[in-house]
C-alpha positions in Angstrom: -64.7 -157.1 -55.1 -63.3 -154.0 -56.6 -60.4 -152.1 -54.9 -60.2 -148.2 -54.8 -57.1 -146.4 -53.8 -58.0 -143.0 -52.1 -55.1 -140.5 -52.1 -56.4 -137.9 -49.6 -54.4 -136.1 -46.9 -57.5 -134.9 -45.0 -58.2 -137.8 -42.6 -61.8 -136.7 -42.3 -62.5 -136.7 -46.0 -60.5 -140.0 -46.5 -62.6 -141.9 -43.6 -65.9 -140.4 -45.0 -65.1 -141.9 -48.4 -64.1 -145.1 -47.0 -67.1 -145.6 -44.9 -69.4 -144.9 -48.0 -67.5 -147.1 -50.2 -67.0 -149.9 -47.8 -70.9 -149.8 -47.5 -71.2 -150.4 -51.2 -68.9 -153.3 -51.0 -65.5 -151.9 -52.4 -62.1 -152.7 -50.8 -60.5 -149.5 -49.9 -56.8 -148.5 -49.7 -55.9 -145.0 -48.2 -52.7 -143.1 -48.7 -51.9 -139.6 -47.3 -49.6 -138.4 -49.9 -48.4 -138.8 -53.5 -45.5 -140.8 -53.1 -47.0 -143.4 -50.8 -50.0 -143.4 -53.3 -47.9 -144.0 -56.3 -46.1 -146.8 -54.4 -49.5 -148.4 -53.3 -50.9 -148.0 -57.0 -47.9 -149.8 -58.5 -48.2 -152.7 -55.8 -52.0 -153.2 -55.8 -53.1 -152.1 -59.3 -56.5 -150.9 -58.0 -59.6 -150.7 -60.0 -59.9 -146.9 -59.5 -58.0 -144.1 -58.0 -59.5 -141.2 -56.3 -56.9 -138.3 -56.2 -57.0 -135.1 -54.1 -55.1 -132.4 -55.9 -53.8 -130.8 -52.8 -51.4 -133.6 -51.5 -48.6 -132.5 -49.1 -45.6 -133.8 -51.0 -46.4 -134.2 -54.7 -49.2 -132.2 -56.0 -52.1 -133.8 -57.7 -51.2 -132.7 -61.1 -47.6 -134.4 -60.8 -49.2 -137.7 -59.4 -51.9 -137.7 -62.3 -49.1 -137.1 -64.9 -46.9 -139.9 -63.4 -49.8 -142.3 -63.3 -50.9 -141.5 -66.9 -47.2 -141.9 -68.1 -46.9 -145.4 -66.4 -47.5 -148.3 -69.0 -49.0 -150.3 -66.1 -51.1 -147.7 -64.4 -52.5 -145.6 -67.2 -55.4 -147.6 -67.9 -56.7 -147.4 -64.3 -59.6 -145.0 -64.2 -58.3 -141.8 -62.2 -60.9 -139.4 -60.7 -59.8 -136.1 -59.2 -61.6 -135.3 -55.9 -61.3 -131.6 -55.1 -62.9 -128.6 -53.4 -61.7 -126.4 -56.4 -64.5 -124.7 -58.4 -66.2 -127.0 -60.8 -64.8 -125.4 -64.0 -61.3 -125.4 -62.6 -61.7 -129.0 -61.5 -63.0 -130.1 -64.8 -60.2 -128.3 -66.7 -57.6 -129.9 -64.6 -59.2 -133.3 -65.0 -59.3 -133.1 -68.8 -55.7 -131.6 -69.1 -54.2 -134.5 -67.1 -56.0 -137.3 -68.8 -58.2 -138.1 -65.8 -61.5 -139.8 -66.2 -63.5 -137.1 -64.4 -63.8 -135.5 -60.9 -65.9 -135.4 -57.8 -66.5 -132.0 -55.9 -65.8 -132.0 -52.1 -67.3 -132.2 -49.9 -68.6 -135.7 -51.3 -72.4 -136.1 -51.0 -73.1 -139.3 -48.9 -76.2 -140.3 -51.0 -74.4 -139.8 -54.4 -70.9 -140.8 -53.9 -71.1 -144.6 -54.3 -73.3 -144.3 -57.4 -70.6 -141.7 -58.8 -67.9 -144.3 -58.3 -69.9 -147.1 -59.8 -70.3 -145.0 -63.0 -66.7 -144.5 -63.2 -66.0 -148.2 -62.7 -68.4 -149.1 -65.6 -66.7 -150.7 -68.6 -65.9 -148.2 -71.4 -66.8 -149.4 -74.8 -64.0 -150.3 -77.2 -63.2 -147.5 -79.5 
């Protein structure tokens, strides 16, 4: 079973994502701020990290930078989940080495499939 770490400070959003992903047979970890999210990532080494860019303590850009700078965490797919306009979200995701983004609010019918796409094995380059 794949583990997904959700770093999201809005409890409604995190519960929605959790319910949708648990139905798709993923194990979910939820952290509501950047510091606890980084700690959880180091302890659990999840298969995917979903990152809200507007966390209350460390902004998402800082968290993304710290994750990508870590030898042990940099290979974990990192996906921005944000309500920012698509062009801004895409630019931020690219600038910080993220694997992509998902717009909020998440779409119940598409969300699990979007996550499955991010978890697919990447071909060796």
